[in-house]
N, C-alpha and C positions, 0 to 999 in steps of 0.2 A: 690849419684848421681844420678839423676831417672833415672826408668830402661824406655829406649822407647819400649814399646808392638806392635806387629804389629800383624795381620790377612794375612795369604796368599792369595795371588788373584786368587783365585783358590776358594776360600771363596765365595766369589762375583757371584759365580754361583749360589750358594743356592739360593738368592735372584731372579736372572734372571729365575730360573725353579720354584719358587713359582708363578712370576706375569705370567708365562707360564700356571700354574695348574690351576689359577682365572680368568683367561683369559684377562688379563690385559695389553694393548697397552703400556703405558708410556716410551714413543718413546726418551722423553729427557732424562729419569731414563737409561734408554738400552743403549744410547749410551757412557753415565757415566760409566757402569756397563763394556763393552766392552771393554772402556780406560784402565780401571784397572785389569782386567779380565787378560790380559797377564804378569802383573807385580809379579814379586816373591815376593811383600809385598805389604799390605796395610796400611799407617797409621790409628790408633785407629779412630780419629776423624774423617776421610774419610769415613769407615766404618759404623760410627755410623750414618751418616748423612745419607747415602745411604740406610739403612735400614729404617732411618724415613722417608725420600721421600715415598717410598712404602708401608711401614703402611700406611703412610697418604692418600692412595686410596683406604683405606677400613673405612671409620671413621666411621661406625657404625660395624662394626666387634669388639668383645669383644676377646682382646688379641689375635691378629691375627700375633705376633712375633710368637705362638708355632705353628701356621701352616708352617710357613717360615722352624721351625726345624723339621719338618716333613719331607720333603724334599730332606734331606742330605743322600749323596750316596759318597763311599768310594773317588771319583775323587775328591769330594770338601775340603777333608782334604790332599791330595796325599798320599803319602808312607805311613804316620803313620793309615791313614785308613786302609791302606792293611794287615800293621802288626796287627794291631786288628783283620780285619778280618781274619786272618789264624791263630789266638791264638786257643789254644787247651781248654780253658774254660775261665769264664768270670772274674775269678780272673785274669788269664795272662793277659786278655786282658786290665786291668783296669793298671797292671804295665808297660806293652808296651806301652800303652798312656802316664803313666808318665815318663818312661825313656825317649822318645823321643819327648816329646814336646818341647823342647829346641831348637830341629833340625829345627823344622818347624815355629815354632812362635816365636823365638828369646831371650827366656828365659824359664827356669822350674819353674811352677809358682804350676802344682797341687801337694799337698800332700796327703797321704794315709795312713791311721792308725785306726788302729783295738780298737772299742770302747766297753766293753763289748762281746754282741753277735752281733755285726755290724760290719762293716767297712764302714770308712767314707772318701770320695775324697773331696777336699775341696780348693777352690783359694781365696787369699787375696784379697782387693782390691788394684786396681791397682793405679798410679800415676795421670795417663791420660783415665779416667772413660768411660767404656765401657757404662754403662746406663742398667736401668732395661728389655727395649725391646732387645739391645743388649746380654744380659745375659741370658733372660728368650730364645731368639730364641738359643743361644751356648746350656744352660742344655737341652733344648728341643729336637736339634739337638742327644747330645750324647746318652740322654735315648732311645730318637728312633734307632739309630744305632744300641746298644745294643739289643735293643726290636728285631729287624730285624733276628739278628742272631741266635735268641734262641726259641727253642719249647716252644710253652705256657710258655711267659716270666711270671716271677711275677715282681710286681712293686717295686720301691724302699721305704726305708721304713720313709724317711724324706727327704724332699727338702727345701734348706734356700736360701735368697737372701738379698742382700746391703738395698734395698731400702724400701718402701712401695709402697704399691696400693690400689685403691677403690674396696669397698666389690665384686662386680661385678666380677670383674677381678681376684681377690684373690680365688672365688670357679671356675672360669675356670682354673687357673693355678691346683687345687684340685684335680680337674675332671681328667686333665690330664694326672697328674704324678699317679693319684690314691693313695696318700697320702698324710700326713700331710703337708703343705709348711709354713714356719716361714719367716718373715718379718723382715729386719732392722735387721738383724744379722751381726756380725762381718766378716763372709765369706760366698761365696757364697758353699752351701754343697751339696753334693748327699750322702745318705745313703742307704747299702742295709745290707740285713741279711747276717752274717760271710757264713752259710754254703752257701748259692746262689754262692758264689765264684769258687766252685767246680764242676756248674753245665756246662756239656759239650757245644763247639760251635757247633755244627751239619755240619755247614760249613764251617769246618776249613780245611784247607790244607797245612800238615805239609810239601809240598816243598815248597810253595810259601813262607810259613813264615821262614822258614829256609837259603832261600834265599833274602830273604825282610830283615831278621833282620840282617845277615852276612854286606849287602851293608849300611844299618843305622848305624850297629858299627862302619864300617871305617869311616863313611863322623863324625861321632861324634868327632872323634879321631883328624881327619883333624881341626875341629873348634877349634881356639884359647881360650882356658881360660881366665877365664876374673879375672884379677888381682886387688884385693882391695889396693892402698897404705892408708898407715898412715900416718896422720897429718905431714905435713912437710917433707913430702918423694914423691920423682915424681912416677906418677902411671905409673905401668908396660907398654911396646906394644901392650899387647891385650885389645886395647879399643870396647868401641862399635862400629864404623865404621868397625874396623879390621873385626872385626865379623859378619857385616853385609856384608861385602865384598866377606869372606868369603862364606856366604849363596848364594850370589848373584852368587858366581863364580859356587859353585855345580850345580845350575840350568841350566847357560850355558852350562857347558860340557855337560850336558843331551842332550842338545839340540843344541850340534854340533857349538856354537856361542862364544869361550869364548874369545871377542875381549874387549878392550879399550872402545869402544863407548857404544857396548851393556851393557857392567858393570855400566859405569856413566849414562845410561838412566832409568838401572833400580834404581840404588840410588837416584837418581831425583837431580844429579850434572852436573857440564860440567865438558868433559874429564879431562881438564887441571888442576880441581879442587882435581879429585882422583890421577893426576899424583904428584900433591903436597904431599898430604896425603902419597902417597903412599913412596915418596922422605924422607918423614921423618923416614922412618925405611931402609934409604938407599936401597930402592928397585924399579927397575920398573918394570911397568907391566909386562913383558915379564918374571922377575926372580919372579914376586910373584906367575905367573900364573904354570910356571914349578917346583917351590919348590911345591904346591899343588898336580901336577899332581903327584909329584915323593910322595908325602906321600899317595898319595890313590893306586898308581901302590903298593906300598911294602907291603900294607893291602892285595889286592887282587892277588898278586902273590901267597900268601899264602895260598890261598883256591884253593884247586886241582881240584873242579868244573867248574871253567871259563878258558878258553880257552884265548891264549893271542890274540883273535880277539875280546874277549870278552872283555877284558880287556881294549884293542883299543878304541872301542865305547863307553863302561862306561866313560873312562877321554877325548871326546871327540875330536878322530884321525877318521879321514875317512878309515882308513885301517890300517894292523896288522904292516904293515912296515914301515909307519912314528911314531908308539909309538916303534916300534924296536929301532931306529936311535936316537928318543929323549930321549930315558930309555938308550943308552949308551952315551950319550952325558951328563945326569946327574950324572951318577956314576961311568963309564968308563966301565963297563960291560953290557951282550946283558940280555935281562930279562932271557930268558930262564937258562940262569948259572942261576939268583938268585933266579929263584924259585926253581930250586932242592936244591940249598943249603937253603932256608926256608923250604922246604918238608923234608930234612933231622935233620933239628934239632928237 
């Protein structure tokens, strides 16, 4: 079964910021970007087309996608960006990216391997191709993001891409990355000298890292694991649709608007269609919402640094009393008692 890979809607802001920097009006493109920016996710073909439209506005520019990548900010990749930003070392930042990539992009793609005296981060080809421009912008953004966090940042050892380009573009890539670039490889790759992993991130914030890491772990546990059925067997309930719905719900909780209509809109389907899909699991929307909130609440209650008011807001309740009533309905116990039990274990 092919994996459906999407990029976060916030990623479209990268292209919008590049248009601003270049002084490009591009009114029709900006309208399209604004339409997708509020979405939880953007299908790869849509992102590829948006990026292509933007780059076409600079026909004389060599490898303009690299310039798009240099506009990257933490907000373009959401909590994932802040997790990297709050890491202690470059090595920890790479591991944070790998660990939480699935939470924000729908699948775990990145692999990290130590090869001799280098460490390699690589991504396999996707069933729906990003294309060289999108790959180039993504890797330029990754390297730029790392460079901004390190004083006197060293260049990567090597970079590889899946497709081929003309000689002028290849030279532009090598000048940008400051290292050899390989084309028509089996994977997109970035290599760093192994000893660079211990380079400290001087802009790290341990308190921020602890908070965000804790929240990300809780969200990862809520996401249903994918179940691959053997030939002749029924596939488990944790389908791609279930996973997408859970990710959409997490965003709606932080927005304080976890409604069926909003979820269906973000999943690009009619509310009745979403209701039918939930009914296959013998769940209504409210049952799905309650189950997800309860799972997250149990994680948060085990964290003594989060107040009950904090937890209520994280779960999309307007006030603590509403959360307390809901938790009692789910479990038969008030959240305060559950917290005391969790902390005493």
